[in-house]
N, C-alpha and C positions, 0 to 999 in steps of 0.2 A: 428646283420643278418637282413637278407630283409625277410618281412612275406610273400610275393606276388613274383609273378615271374616278374613285373616289377622293383621291387629293391632288389632281390636274386642275393648275389655275385656270385650263381654258375647259373645262369639261365638267370639273364638280358640280356645276350648277346644275346638269341633264339629268344628271345620278346620286344626289343628295341634296337636304335642303337645311336653311341654316340655323335653323330652329333641331333639326336631329345632329347637326356636327356638335353645335354647343352642346348637346348632351353626352356626347359620346366620342369626342376627341381624344386625343391621351391625358392632356389638363383636367378634361372635367373625371375624366375615370378615376387617376389618381388624387385627384380631392376626396371623391367621396369614399374613397379607400381612409385619405386620411378624418373626412367625418367619420369613419365607424371610430376609427383608432380614438380620437376625442371625445366621442361619445361613450365607448365603453371605461377612459380614464375618469371622466366625469359621474357613472353610475355608481362603477367602485369606489371612487373617492365617498358617494356618498355613504357606502354601504362599511368604509373604514377600512377598505383592503387598499386602497393607494391614499398616499396624503394631499388633500386638498389643496395644496399650494401647487401642488404637482400637476394635479391633472388641469388648472385653471393655468399654468403654462402651458401645458401639450395645448388644449383648447385654443390658445392664443395663435404658438405656431405652428399648427397646423395648417398651415396654408401652402398650397402649391407652388405659388411665386415666391416663394424663402426658401426652397428645397434646390438642391445642385443637381440640375436633371441630367445631363453628362456623367456623372459622376455616379447619378442611382445606373443609367444605362448600361457605364463600364461594369458595373456591379452585377447587373443582368446578366450580363454577357456571361461573369466568370462563374454565378451562383445558384443559375438556373431557376434562379425563386424569384418569379415578381414582386412579391410584398418585401422580403427583407433588406432589399435595397431602399424601400420608400419607408423602414421602418429604419434603418441605418440613418438616410437623409433627414427624418424628423429628428433623431437621439444627436443630430449634427447640430442642430442649431435651437439645441435645448441644454440648460445648464445639468450638470452631471447627476445633480439631485432630484431634478426631473427625467432624466433618461432612464432612467434605471426605471422607472416604471410605462412605460410605451410599451404595446401587445402583453399585458398581464394577463396570461390563461389563457391565448390565446393561437391561433394556430392559420396560417398564410389563408387556406382558401376560405374559413372566418368570415376574413376582413375582404375578397375581393368577389364573393358568392354576395354579401350582403349590400356592398358595395353596387355591383350590380343589382340589384335588389330597388336601389334607391336609384337605380339611373332607366331603370323599365317604369318605373312610377314617374318618373318627368316624363319620359314616352306616350304612356298610357295619356297624362295631359295634352300633349301636342296631339296624338292620333285622335283622339276626341275632338279636342278643339278644331279638326282640320275634317273628322268627319260630318260636324257640325255645321260648316262651311259649304261642303258638298252637298247634304241634304237640302240646305237653304237653297240651292241653288236649283236643285231639281227641284223642290214644291215653287220655285216661281215662273220654272217650265211646267209644270204640271197645272199650275191655276193660268197660264197665259193661254197655253194648248188645249186646253179641255175640248175644248170644240171645233180641233185641226183635223180635220177627220184625212187620213192614209191607209194606206194598204198593211194590212196585218199580212206577217211573213210566217210561214212555216215552213223548212225545209230548203228555202232560199225563193221560196212558191207563194206568189197572193194567193190568202187565205180567204179572209173576210177583213171587212173596215173597222178598224181600230179609230183613234186622235193617236195623237202623237202626245197631250196630254196624260194619257193613259200608261201608252209606251213607259213614258219618265218616273209615271206613276208605281212601275211595278218595279225601275231600279231603286226607286225613292224608297220601297218596302225592304228591299232586300237588306238595302244598307242601312235601315231602321234594326233588321234582325244582329246585323252583324254587330251592333252598339251595344244590343241588349248580349251579349254575348262576351264583348269587351268589358261592362259593366262588372257580369254574371264571374268574368274568369280574377277580377280585380283582388277578390279578400283570399284567394289562392294560392295566388302567384305569389303578390307582394309581402312576402316572408322573409326575415334573413334568418342569419344560419351563424349560433354560437354554442360552438362543443367539442371544441377544444381537438385535438388529434387524431380520434376517430367516432367521437362526436357524443363519448359518453361523459363529459365533463370531469375527465379524472383529475384535471389541473384542481378546479377549484370546489367541487365536491356540490352537497345540495345547494351551499352559495351563489353555486354557479347557474341552479336554474333562475333564482331570485336578479341575479345579474343577467343573465338571458332573456328575462322578462320584460326588467326597467331599459335596458339597450335597445330592445323591440321597440316598445312605450315613446322609448325618446327619438327614435329613428323615423316614427311612423310606419315602422311593419308590425305583424303580427309576427311571435312567435313561434315552430314549429314545436309539431306534439314529439318526434324522435328529431335533434338535428343533425341529422345525418349527411356528410357531406357526399354524398351517391345521389341524392335526391332532386334527380335531371328534370320531372315530368313540371312541376312548378311556374320554372321559364322558357322552360316547352312548351306550353301550353297557351303563353301569350305570343312567343313567335308564331307558334303555329294558327291561332285567333289571326293575328295582323296576315299572314300568309294566306288566309282564307279570304279577308277583307280585300287583300291584295287584286286577289280573281275576280273578285266583283267590281272594283278599281278598273280590271281590264275588259271583263265582257261590258259594261258601260261605253266604255274607250271605244273597244270594236266593234258596238253598234254603230254607233257613232261616224266611224272610219268607213262603215260599209254604204252607211247612207252618203259620203262624200264622192262614191263612184258617179265619172263622170255621167253614165248613162243611166242615174238614180238620179242624184242631184237635188236631195230634197233637205240637205241642211250644210253649213259650212262654214271651219273656223277662222278664213282665212283672216289676218287680223292686217291690218293697215303696217306697210313695211319690211311685209315677212317676204321672201324671196321661195318661191319655189323649187324653180331649177335655176341652176347657171345657164344650163346652153337651153333653154325652153321657156319662157318668158310668160307666155300664157298659163304654166303652171299652179296650180291650186292646189301642193299636196300636204294629204292631212299628216302634218309632221306630228304634230304634238298629241294628238291621239294614237297614233301610232306610237309614241314614247309608252305611254301608259301603258301598252298592252304590254311594251318590251320589257319596261320596268317589271310587270306584273310576273314576265317567264321567267326573269332572271329570277325574284323574292321565291317563286316555285322550284328552282332548282338548287336553292337554301335548304328548302325544306328536310329535305333529307339528311344533312345534316344534324337538324332542330332534331328529327326523332334518332339518332346515335347519339344526341347528348341524353337521350334519356336510359340507355343502354351505360351499367358500369358494374368494373369487378372489382371484387373486391369493399376494402371499408373507402378507398380511396384511388383515384386512378385517372392519372392527370391526360391520357386519353381524351377523358370525357371532358375533365375542368377546364381545359385549353381552348376546344373548341366554341365556346360561347363569344371568344373575343372575335372572331370572324364572324360568324354567320349573325351575331346579334347585333352590331353595329351596323353592317352591310344591309341587311334586311331593314332596318331601322331608317338608315339614310334612303335609301332605295323607294320605298313607302314613302317617306318625305317628299321625296322629287315628284311619284305618283299624285300624290294631291296637288303639288303647286301646280301641274301640269292639268289635271282635270278640272282645278276649278279654274286657270285660265279658259282652258275648252268651254265650258257648260255657263261662264258669267260672262264670254263675248260671240255665242253661238246664234248663227243667222239661220236662222228656219224658215223653210219655205212652200208655206201651204198650197202654193200654185201649181209648184214643178208634184207635191203629195197627191193633189188632186189629177194632175195629167196623167202621172204614174197608173194612180188609180183604174183611169176612165182606159189606158191603151187595152184592156182584158173587155171592155166593152163591157161592164157589167159581170160580166162570169165569175166575181167573185159573189156575189148573189146569188148564186146557185141554191146553196143550204134554205135560202128564206121562198124560192120559188118552188123544192122539193116539198117544206114543211106545207105550203099552201095548197098544193097538189097532195100529200098524203093524206091531210085531212076528208079526203074522199076518195084516195083509191089506195091507202095505207103506204105505208114506207116504204117498206121494198120493192114494190112496183114504181116509186114515185123517183126513189133513188136512181133505178136504172134506167125510168124514161129520160129523166132531167141529165143521167149521164151522157146517155147516147146523144141527147138534145146538144148539150155542149160540144162533145167531140164534133157532130154537125156543123156547128156556129164555127168553129178555128176551122175544120175542114174550109170551106168557105169563104171564108175571111168576114163573115159578118157577126155584126156585136150580139153578143148573148142578151141583151135588153129583146134588139130587134127576133131573134130566132123565139123566144119565150113567148112573146106577145101574140107571134105571130102561128104558135104551134096550136094545133087544133087540139089533144087530146088538154091544154093547158087553159084553153078558151074557154071548153066546155065546165071544166071543173072549178077556174078558179074565179070568183069575180072581178070586172075592171078594176073597181079601187082597192081589193085585195091584191090585185097582180100589181096596180102599178106602186102601194105599199113595200109590196115584197123584194121591186126592182129600184126602188130606193138608199142609195147610204145609210144615210144616218140611222132607216129602219132598222140596219141591221149589226146598230152599234151595244145591242144587247144592254147591260147594266156598266158601262164605261164611267157613266159621272159618278154609278154607285160606289164603283173602285177605287178611282181617284178621290171621292171625296174622304172616303175610309184610309185613304193612305196617309190625305192632309189631316185626319182629324189625330190617325196616331202620332202625325208628326209636329206638330203642334202640342199634345199631350205629353209626349214622352221626351223632348226636346225643347222646346219653346217654351211652354210652360213649367218644365225642370227647373231649366237653368235662372227661371224667374224667381223660384221659389228659393234655390241653393244661393240665388243671389242675396236675396231677403235675409234667410237663414244662416248667414255666415258672420255678421254680424259685425265683421273687421277681425274676425279668429283666424286665425293663419295655423295648419293645420303641425304638432309638433315634431321639426327637424334642427338639422343640429345647424 
């Protein structure tokens, strides 16, 4: 049984997703190291540095299922080096003529850093696919609720009327920006590392530059200008970008969570079979949206470790090098769980337009004070109109009178605002501003950046696959 939420049989799906576990578990990590070793041997064989039969055998045997993992673990405990046991285990399943050529001209960090780049490459694909699924759910809500009027709230108070479609469009637009950040960062982040002991390629000399270039090309990665072992900024960028993304997902979930408060009750995430409370059968607790918020907070807590990863002393520092083994898988697992839960929330969200209108009406039209002020300002000036409508709104609140009634009966308003203009000012839909324009803008961006781009990528692939081991 697992000892943490990440590996617990009972809890792990609340703290990770199957897609991310498949990328970051022990076997996947070791396989990526083996992929690098095999690609290295093949590249060097093509340059005459390693015998071709040896490279071919290394490729065939560089499979995690062929290695003695328990022996590797014992050797790791003894040597304190993560890659040496893998190299030794690989050599143990090779013939003596091939075994001597494994890890030629490499150092341990070259292998696990480049392996990590491959794991991050796989993670990009998962994150982008999941992000696009959330965007699709939000786009659907935008379209379905573009005319669903509700209270816009600032500082927890009713402000001006908006539509629920507009609220979803704001979320969608933010996620599209996060998607742009992910796409823009890939070229910098997906960079391997092959420079030998201190990054100078001393063991291979000028031939090392060719090995590095061919190796990274074979793995589908870019080659660094200087293969420094201490350049933590590349991987850090990915984890900081996805941490920011996690905050955006948490923001959406927090809004959904807030709208489920009993006294608000404008949306509901409740699904058939869910139990809100073991003691109170009536409870419809917002568990899933709350979990998305919690997972975002857990990711945020790990972002300081990501920043520490950029800091390093000398030409190598195990205090830096070992930290991504912790924060890397954990951030990706938590993010994977966030996506799964938020897709569930948005995909089955029950929106309650009648409750939205009911809550909006509780203010008796007070959210229309700006419209009344602007109508009055055309005749008496904005400052005087603001002061008058402010006093009017306070009096109506104190008297328990609807703001609409107070405005319609006010002498100054009646003298300066025509009945038709006042009726328009006191209509919620007249105060929606350009919500339809902004919803359409977000939807156009979604269809251009995600839907159409996905179609172009599908047509342009022609069945080709990226070079990978």
